[in-house]
Structures are given as structure tokens and as C-alpha cells.
Gaussian input, Z-matrix of N, CA and C with variables (Angstrom, degrees):
# hf/3-21g

backbone

0 1
 N
 C     1     B1
 C     2     B2     1     A1
 N     3     B3     2     A2     1     D1
 C     4     B4     3     A3     2     D2
 C     5     B5     4     A4     3     D3
 N     6     B6     5     A5     4     D4
 C     7     B7     6     A6     5     D5
 C     8     B8     7     A7     6     D6
 N     9     B9     8     A8     7     D7
 C    10    B10     9     A9     8     D8
 C    11    B11    10    A10     9     D9
 N    12    B12    11    A11    10    D10
 C    13    B13    12    A12    11    D11
 C    14    B14    13    A13    12    D12
 N    15    B15    14    A14    13    D13
 C    16    B16    15    A15    14    D14
 C    17    B17    16    A16    15    D15
 N    18    B18    17    A17    16    D16
 C    19    B19    18    A18    17    D17
 C    20    B20    19    A19    18    D18
 N    21    B21    20    A20    19    D19
 C    22    B22    21    A21    20    D20
 C    23    B23    22    A22    21    D21
 N    24    B24    23    A23    22    D22
 C    25    B25    24    A24    23    D23
 C    26    B26    25    A25    24    D24
 N    27    B27    26    A26    25    D25
 C    28    B28    27    A27    26    D26
 C    29    B29    28    A28    27    D27
 N    30    B30    29    A29    28    D28
 C    31    B31    30    A30    29    D29
 C    32    B32    31    A31    30    D30
 N    33    B33    32    A32    31    D31
 C    34    B34    33    A33    32    D32
 C    35    B35    34    A34    33    D33
 N    36    B36    35    A35    34    D34
 C    37    B37    36    A36    35    D35
 C    38    B38    37    A37    36    D36
 N    39    B39    38    A38    37    D37
 C    40    B40    39    A39    38    D38
 C    41    B41    40    A40    39    D39
 N    42    B42    41    A41    40    D40
 C    43    B43    42    A42    41    D41
 C    44    B44    43    A43    42    D42
 N    45    B45    44    A44    43    D43
 C    46    B46    45    A45    44    D44
 C    47    B47    46    A46    45    D45
 N    48    B48    47    A47    46    D46
 C    49    B49    48    A48    47    D47
 C    50    B50    49    A49    48    D48
 N    51    B51    50    A50    49    D49
 C    52    B52    51    A51    50    D50
 C    53    B53    52    A52    51    D51
 N    54    B54    53    A53    52    D52
 C    55    B55    54    A54    53    D53
 C    56    B56    55    A55    54    D54
 N    57    B57    56    A56    55    D55
 C    58    B58    57    A57    56    D56
 C    59    B59    58    A58    57    D57
 N    60    B60    59    A59    58    D58
 C    61    B61    60    A60    59    D59
 C    62    B62    61    A61    60    D60
 N    63    B63    62    A62    61    D61
 C    64    B64    63    A63    62    D62
 C    65    B65    64    A64    63    D63
 N    66    B66    65    A65    64    D64
 C    67    B67    66    A66    65    D65
 C    68    B68    67    A67    66    D66
 N    69    B69    68    A68    67    D67
 C    70    B70    69    A69    68    D68
 C    71    B71    70    A70    69    D69
 N    72    B72    71    A71    70    D70
 C    73    B73    72    A72    71    D71
 C    74    B74    73    A73    72    D72
 N    75    B75    74    A74    73    D73
 C    76    B76    75    A75    74    D74
 C    77    B77    76    A76    75    D75
 N    78    B78    77    A77    76    D76
 C    79    B79    78    A78    77    D77
 C    80    B80    79    A79    78    D78
 N    81    B81    80    A80    79    D79
 C    82    B82    81    A81    80    D80
 C    83    B83    82    A82    81    D81
 N    84    B84    83    A83    82    D82
 C    85    B85    84    A84    83    D83
 C    86    B86    85    A85    84    D84
 N    87    B87    86    A86    85    D85
 C    88    B88    87    A87    86    D86
 C    89    B89    88    A88    87    D87
 N    90    B90    89    A89    88    D88
 C    91    B91    90    A90    89    D89
 C    92    B92    91    A91    90    D90
 N    93    B93    92    A92    91    D91
 C    94    B94    93    A93    92    D92
 C    95    B95    94    A94    93    D93
 N    96    B96    95    A95    94    D94
 C    97    B97    96    A96    95    D95
 C    98    B98    97    A97    96    D96
 N    99    B99    98    A98    97    D97
 C   100   B100    99    A99    98    D98
 C   101   B101   100   A100    99    D99
 N   102   B102   101   A101   100   D100
 C   103   B103   102   A102   101   D101
 C   104   B104   103   A103   102   D102
 N   105   B105   104   A104   103   D103
 C   106   B106   105   A105   104   D104
 C   107   B107   106   A106   105   D105
 N   108   B108   107   A107   106   D106
 C   109   B109   108   A108   107   D107
 C   110   B110   109   A109   108   D108
 N   111   B111   110   A110   109   D109
 C   112   B112   111   A111   110   D110
 C   113   B113   112   A112   111   D111
 N   114   B114   113   A113   112   D112
 C   115   B115   114   A114   113   D113
 C   116   B116   115   A115   114   D114
 N   117   B117   116   A116   115   D115
 C   118   B118   117   A117   116   D116
 C   119   B119   118   A118   117   D117
 N   120   B120   119   A119   118   D118
 C   121   B121   120   A120   119   D119
 C   122   B122   121   A121   120   D120
 N   123   B123   122   A122   121   D121
 C   124   B124   123   A123   122   D122
 C   125   B125   124   A124   123   D123
 N   126   B126   125   A125   124   D124
 C   127   B127   126   A126   125   D125
 C   128   B128   127   A127   126   D126
 N   129   B129   128   A128   127   D127
 C   130   B130   129   A129   128   D128
 C   131   B131   130   A130   129   D129
 N   132   B132   131   A131   130   D130
 C   133   B133   132   A132   131   D131
 C   134   B134   133   A133   132   D132
 N   135   B135   134   A134   133   D133
 C   136   B136   135   A135   134   D134
 C   137   B137   136   A136   135   D135
 N   138   B138   137   A137   136   D136
 C   139   B139   138   A138   137   D137
 C   140   B140   139   A139   138   D138
 N   141   B141   140   A140   139   D139
 C   142   B142   141   A141   140   D140
 C   143   B143   142   A142   141   D141
 N   144   B144   143   A143   142   D142
 C   145   B145   144   A144   143   D143
 C   146   B146   145   A145   144   D144
 N   147   B147   146   A146   145   D145
 C   148   B148   147   A147   146   D146
 C   149   B149   148   A148   147   D147
 N   150   B150   149   A149   148   D148
 C   151   B151   150   A150   149   D149
 C   152   B152   151   A151   150   D150
 N   153   B153   152   A152   151   D151
 C   154   B154   153   A153   152   D152
 C   155   B155   154   A154   153   D153
 N   156   B156   155   A155   154   D154
 C   157   B157   156   A156   155   D155
 C   158   B158   157   A157   156   D156
 N   159   B159   158   A158   157   D157
 C   160   B160   159   A159   158   D158
 C   161   B161   160   A160   159   D159
 N   162   B162   161   A161   160   D160
 C   163   B163   162   A162   161   D161
 C   164   B164   163   A163   162   D162
 N   165   B165   164   A164   163   D163
 C   166   B166   165   A165   164   D164
 C   167   B167   166   A166   165   D165
 N   168   B168   167   A167   166   D166
 C   169   B169   168   A168   167   D167
 C   170   B170   169   A169   168   D168
 N   171   B171   170   A170   169   D169
 C   172   B172   171   A171   170   D170
 C   173   B173   172   A172   171   D171
 N   174   B174   173   A173   172   D172
 C   175   B175   174   A174   173   D173
 C   176   B176   175   A175   174   D174
 N   177   B177   176   A176   175   D175
 C   178   B178   177   A177   176   D176
 C   179   B179   178   A178   177   D177
 N   180   B180   179   A179   178   D178
 C   181   B181   180   A180   179   D179
 C   182   B182   181   A181   180   D180
 N   183   B183   182   A182   181   D181
 C   184   B184   183   A183   182   D182
 C   185   B185   184   A184   183   D183
 N   186   B186   185   A185   184   D184
 C   187   B187   186   A186   185   D185
 C   188   B188   187   A187   186   D186
 N   189   B189   188   A188   187   D187
 C   190   B190   189   A189   188   D188
 C   191   B191   190   A190   189   D189
 N   192   B192   191   A191   190   D190
 C   193   B193   192   A192   191   D191
 C   194   B194   193   A193   192   D192
 N   195   B195   194   A194   193   D193
 C   196   B196   195   A195   194   D194
 C   197   B197   196   A196   195   D195
 N   198   B198   197   A197   196   D196
 C   199   B199   198   A198   197   D197
 C   200   B200   199   A199   198   D198
 N   201   B201   200   A200   199   D199
 C   202   B202   201   A201   200   D200
 C   203   B203   202   A202   201   D201
 N   204   B204   203   A203   202   D202
 C   205   B205   204   A204   203   D203
 C   206   B206   205   A205   204   D204
 N   207   B207   206   A206   205   D205
 C   208   B208   207   A207   206   D206
 C   209   B209   208   A208   207   D207
 N   210   B210   209   A209   208   D208
 C   211   B211   210   A210   209   D209
 C   212   B212   211   A211   210   D210
 N   213   B213   212   A212   211   D211
 C   214   B214   213   A213   212   D212
 C   215   B215   214   A214   213   D213

   B1=1.4664
   B2=1.5523
   B3=1.3231
   B4=1.4742
   B5=1.5086
   B6=1.3557
   B7=1.4749
   B8=1.5129
   B9=1.2880
   B10=1.4773
   B11=1.5364
   B12=1.3080
   B13=1.4652
   B14=1.5542
   B15=1.2809
   B16=1.5122
   B17=1.5347
   B18=1.3089
   B19=1.4761
   B20=1.5290
   B21=1.3262
   B22=1.4745
   B23=1.4698
   B24=1.3497
   B25=1.4209
   B26=1.5826
   B27=1.3280
   B28=1.4810
   B29=1.5329
   B30=1.3337
   B31=1.4624
   B32=1.5473
   B33=1.2941
   B34=1.4815
   B35=1.5878
   B36=1.2905
   B37=1.4497
   B38=1.5018
   B39=1.2858
   B40=1.4864
   B41=1.5007
   B42=1.3611
   B43=1.4372
   B44=1.5334
   B45=1.3498
   B46=1.4489
   B47=1.4966
   B48=1.2993
   B49=1.4623
   B50=1.5171
   B51=1.2988
   B52=1.5129
   B53=1.5324
   B54=1.2745
   B55=1.4405
   B56=1.5657
   B57=1.2861
   B58=1.4770
   B59=1.5222
   B60=1.3202
   B61=1.5189
   B62=1.5163
   B63=1.2979
   B64=1.4114
   B65=1.4993
   B66=1.3535
   B67=1.4965
   B68=1.5022
   B69=1.2982
   B70=1.5089
   B71=1.4677
   B72=1.3234
   B73=1.5222
   B74=1.5548
   B75=1.3377
   B76=1.4639
   B77=1.5356
   B78=1.3049
   B79=1.4873
   B80=1.5401
   B81=1.3493
   B82=1.4666
   B83=1.5191
   B84=1.3502
   B85=1.4746
   B86=1.5033
   B87=1.2988
   B88=1.5331
   B89=1.5268
   B90=1.3150
   B91=1.5116
   B92=1.5430
   B93=1.3427
   B94=1.4963
   B95=1.5797
   B96=1.2950
   B97=1.4390
   B98=1.5416
   B99=1.2539
   B100=1.4666
   B101=1.6007
   B102=1.3579
   B103=1.4485
   B104=1.5377
   B105=1.2950
   B106=1.4950
   B107=1.5300
   B108=1.3703
   B109=1.4529
   B110=1.4921
   B111=1.3723
   B112=1.5125
   B113=1.5647
   B114=1.2653
   B115=1.5016
   B116=1.4537
   B117=1.4199
   B118=1.4179
   B119=1.5460
   B120=1.3041
   B121=1.4787
   B122=1.5440
   B123=1.3313
   B124=1.4671
   B125=1.5430
   B126=1.3366
   B127=1.4126
   B128=1.5214
   B129=1.3306
   B130=1.4334
   B131=1.5130
   B132=1.3299
   B133=1.4168
   B134=1.5088
   B135=1.3311
   B136=1.4473
   B137=1.4892
   B138=1.3419
   B139=1.4743
   B140=1.5630
   B141=1.3045
   B142=1.4598
   B143=1.5747
   B144=1.2993
   B145=1.4803
   B146=1.5073
   B147=1.3629
   B148=1.4467
   B149=1.4686
   B150=1.3795
   B151=1.4507
   B152=1.5063
   B153=1.2530
   B154=1.4854
   B155=1.5264
   B156=1.3377
   B157=1.4623
   B158=1.5379
   B159=1.3350
   B160=1.4382
   B161=1.5540
   B162=1.2801
   B163=1.4705
   B164=1.5010
   B165=1.3295
   B166=1.4814
   B167=1.5432
   B168=1.3166
   B169=1.4610
   B170=1.5424
   B171=1.2795
   B172=1.4037
   B173=1.5480
   B174=1.2283
   B175=1.4843
   B176=1.5569
   B177=1.4091
   B178=1.4831
   B179=1.5406
   B180=1.4065
   B181=1.4031
   B182=1.4899
   B183=1.3121
   B184=1.4505
   B185=1.5458
   B186=1.3276
   B187=1.4523
   B188=1.5212
   B189=1.3646
   B190=1.4907
   B191=1.4913
   B192=1.2809
   B193=1.5132
   B194=1.5375
   B195=1.2989
   B196=1.4616
   B197=1.6077
   B198=1.2786
   B199=1.4259
   B200=1.5390
   B201=1.3367
   B202=1.4811
   B203=1.5975
   B204=1.2839
   B205=1.4679
   B206=1.5396
   B207=1.3703
   B208=1.4589
   B209=1.5555
   B210=1.3129
   B211=1.4900
   B212=1.4956
   B213=1.3573
   B214=1.4414
   B215=1.4296
   A1=106.98
   A2=115.40
   A3=120.64
   A4=117.75
   A5=121.71
   A6=121.50
   A7=107.52
   A8=116.66
   A9=121.90
   A10=111.55
   A11=114.96
   A12=120.42
   A13=108.76
   A14=114.15
   A15=117.22
   A16=112.69
   A17=113.16
   A18=118.10
   A19=112.22
   A20=113.98
   A21=120.50
   A22=110.63
   A23=120.22
   A24=120.05
   A25=111.85
   A26=114.71
   A27=120.97
   A28=107.61
   A29=119.34
   A30=121.14
   A31=111.22
   A32=117.67
   A33=124.77
   A34=112.25
   A35=115.18
   A36=118.56
   A37=117.60
   A38=113.64
   A39=120.22
   A40=109.16
   A41=114.81
   A42=121.74
   A43=110.48
   A44=119.02
   A45=121.68
   A46=108.89
   A47=117.53
   A48=117.75
   A49=113.82
   A50=116.30
   A51=120.73
   A52=106.47
   A53=122.13
   A54=123.54
   A55=109.13
   A56=115.76
   A57=120.97
   A58=109.99
   A59=113.79
   A60=118.06
   A61=108.63
   A62=120.04
   A63=123.12
   A64=114.26
   A65=114.68
   A66=122.07
   A67=113.74
   A68=118.40
   A69=122.47
   A70=109.39
   A71=112.49
   A72=117.60
   A73=103.24
   A74=116.33
   A75=119.49
   A76=113.10
   A77=115.02
   A78=119.99
   A79=110.60
   A80=116.20
   A81=121.39
   A82=110.45
   A83=115.58
   A84=119.35
   A85=113.45
   A86=112.43
   A87=118.17
   A88=106.19
   A89=118.09
   A90=122.27
   A91=110.51
   A92=114.84
   A93=119.62
   A94=108.99
   A95=112.79
   A96=116.88
   A97=113.38
   A98=117.95
   A99=121.75
   A100=108.20
   A101=114.42
   A102=116.47
   A103=110.91
   A104=115.59
   A105=116.41
   A106=112.37
   A107=115.56
   A108=121.22
   A109=116.03
   A110=114.54
   A111=121.00
   A112=107.26
   A113=115.20
   A114=119.69
   A115=109.84
   A116=113.07
   A117=120.31
   A118=109.54
   A119=115.54
   A120=120.05
   A121=104.93
   A122=113.53
   A123=121.80
   A124=108.09
   A125=119.81
   A126=124.05
   A127=110.97
   A128=118.96
   A129=122.08
   A130=109.83
   A131=117.60
   A132=123.04
   A133=110.70
   A134=114.64
   A135=121.91
   A136=111.21
   A137=119.34
   A138=123.98
   A139=108.92
   A140=116.12
   A141=120.93
   A142=108.44
   A143=114.76
   A144=118.67
   A145=110.44
   A146=116.31
   A147=119.18
   A148=114.37
   A149=118.80
   A150=121.47
   A151=105.74
   A152=121.80
   A153=122.59
   A154=110.19
   A155=119.03
   A156=123.39
   A157=110.27
   A158=119.96
   A159=121.21
   A160=110.13
   A161=118.95
   A162=124.06
   A163=113.10
   A164=115.37
   A165=118.76
   A166=112.01
   A167=115.18
   A168=120.92
   A169=108.87
   A170=118.02
   A171=120.67
   A172=112.94
   A173=122.09
   A174=121.53
   A175=112.73
   A176=114.22
   A177=115.81
   A178=111.14
   A179=117.34
   A180=122.31
   A181=112.52
   A182=116.88
   A183=124.47
   A184=107.78
   A185=116.71
   A186=118.82
   A187=110.43
   A188=115.92
   A189=116.92
   A190=110.33
   A191=119.86
   A192=123.62
   A193=108.52
   A194=115.40
   A195=117.95
   A196=110.35
   A197=115.99
   A198=119.61
   A199=111.21
   A200=116.61
   A201=121.44
   A202=107.00
   A203=121.49
   A204=123.82
   A205=108.77
   A206=115.21
   A207=117.41
   A208=110.53
   A209=117.97
   A210=120.25
   A211=110.54
   A212=119.19
   A213=121.05
   A214=109.34
   D1=-55.97
   D2=171.48
   D3=84.17
   D4=-21.30
   D5=-177.90
   D6=-108.01
   D7=109.26
   D8=-175.30
   D9=-62.24
   D10=-31.61
   D11=178.74
   D12=-59.34
   D13=-46.57
   D14=179.42
   D15=-63.81
   D16=-39.78
   D17=178.40
   D18=-61.12
   D19=-45.86
   D20=-179.94
   D21=-67.95
   D22=-36.44
   D23=175.29
   D24=-59.58
   D25=-37.73
   D26=-173.85
   D27=-73.12
   D28=-34.97
   D29=-173.53
   D30=-98.88
   D31=-3.20
   D32=-174.70
   D33=-53.07
   D34=-43.86
   D35=-177.08
   D36=-69.58
   D37=-14.90
   D38=-174.98
   D39=-114.19
   D40=90.91
   D41=-175.85
   D42=-63.33
   D43=-35.39
   D44=-179.87
   D45=-65.02
   D46=-44.84
   D47=178.65
   D48=-63.85
   D49=-38.09
   D50=177.01
   D51=-62.54
   D52=-41.03
   D53=-177.11
   D54=-69.87
   D55=-37.42
   D56=177.24
   D57=-61.81
   D58=-44.63
   D59=-174.74
   D60=-71.48
   D61=-35.18
   D62=175.98
   D63=-57.23
   D64=-36.33
   D65=-178.55
   D66=-91.59
   D67=-22.46
   D68=-170.79
   D69=-74.86
   D70=159.03
   D71=170.59
   D72=-82.29
   D73=161.26
   D74=-172.50
   D75=-53.21
   D76=-42.39
   D77=-177.33
   D78=-62.14
   D79=-41.18
   D80=176.34
   D81=-66.79
   D82=-36.51
   D83=178.76
   D84=-62.41
   D85=-39.54
   D86=-179.19
   D87=-64.50
   D88=-45.38
   D89=-179.35
   D90=-61.28
   D91=-44.08
   D92=-179.83
   D93=-56.96
   D94=-47.57
   D95=-177.47
   D96=-70.91
   D97=-31.00
   D98=177.45
   D99=-63.68
   D100=-37.28
   D101=176.85
   D102=-65.95
   D103=-27.30
   D104=176.18
   D105=-95.64
   D106=20.15
   D107=176.96
   D108=59.51
   D109=33.73
   D110=174.81
   D111=-117.18
   D112=118.41
   D113=-177.97
   D114=-93.96
   D115=114.78
   D116=-179.79
   D117=-136.04
   D118=167.09
   D119=178.85
   D120=-104.52
   D121=168.15
   D122=177.45
   D123=-60.58
   D124=-38.48
   D125=178.62
   D126=-62.69
   D127=-35.79
   D128=177.46
   D129=-66.40
   D130=-40.11
   D131=178.11
   D132=-60.22
   D133=-47.29
   D134=179.85
   D135=-59.99
   D136=-39.70
   D137=178.38
   D138=-63.66
   D139=-46.46
   D140=-178.03
   D141=-61.66
   D142=-46.83
   D143=-179.15
   D144=-61.82
   D145=-44.25
   D146=179.01
   D147=-63.62
   D148=-34.04
   D149=179.92
   D150=-67.62
   D151=-43.47
   D152=-179.82
   D153=-66.64
   D154=-44.59
   D155=-175.17
   D156=-70.18
   D157=-34.60
   D158=-178.36
   D159=-82.70
   D160=-4.54
   D161=-176.83
   D162=72.60
   D163=14.57
   D164=175.79
   D165=-63.08
   D166=-29.39
   D167=-178.27
   D168=-124.71
   D169=119.44
   D170=179.63
   D171=-120.36
   D172=-174.74
   D173=-174.59
   D174=-62.13
   D175=-33.99
   D176=178.10
   D177=-66.01
   D178=-39.83
   D179=174.74
   D180=-56.83
   D181=-44.33
   D182=-178.84
   D183=-63.86
   D184=-44.61
   D185=-179.42
   D186=-63.01
   D187=-38.42
   D188=178.89
   D189=-68.85
   D190=-38.79
   D191=176.26
   D192=-59.65
   D193=-50.77
   D194=-179.64
   D195=-63.34
   D196=-38.33
   D197=177.47
   D198=-61.74
   D199=-36.26
   D200=-177.95
   D201=-70.36
   D202=-24.54
   D203=177.88
   D204=-66.67
   D205=-39.83
   D206=-172.67
   D207=-83.28
   D208=-15.58
   D209=-179.12
   D210=-83.39
   D211=-17.22
   D212=-177.13
   D213=-83.61

């Protein structure tokens, strides 16, 4: 997939899944998202985890991303 914004948009509504991905190793993250019908690579998972860990993405960013979905 490659775009972490798209990945985050897809998992945004599922706080439990987001929490699991934040704690999972990349291989587990890929499997978790496969169960949610989202195809990603381990590198994608690492990028998402890094964005959350570095504080690049916070709850306001997630709300803005989610809001963008409804505006389209």
C-alpha cells in the first residue's frame, strides 16, 4: 500500500485494532490488517508505528483524516 495516511484512515474507526498494531511486531501487524482486509507490507506497519511513536500523528490528525473521508 505504501501510504500511511490511507492505512490510518482505514483503521481509524477501530481503536482496538489501532492499539494492537501499535504494540505488534511488523509481521503481526500485517496479519492483523489482513484479517481486516487491508493489504500492507511490514514496512508499512513500521511507518505507521513510527508515526504514532514519534508523535507525528496525534488524535487531531486522525480526526482530520477521518473528516476528510466524509467530505469526499
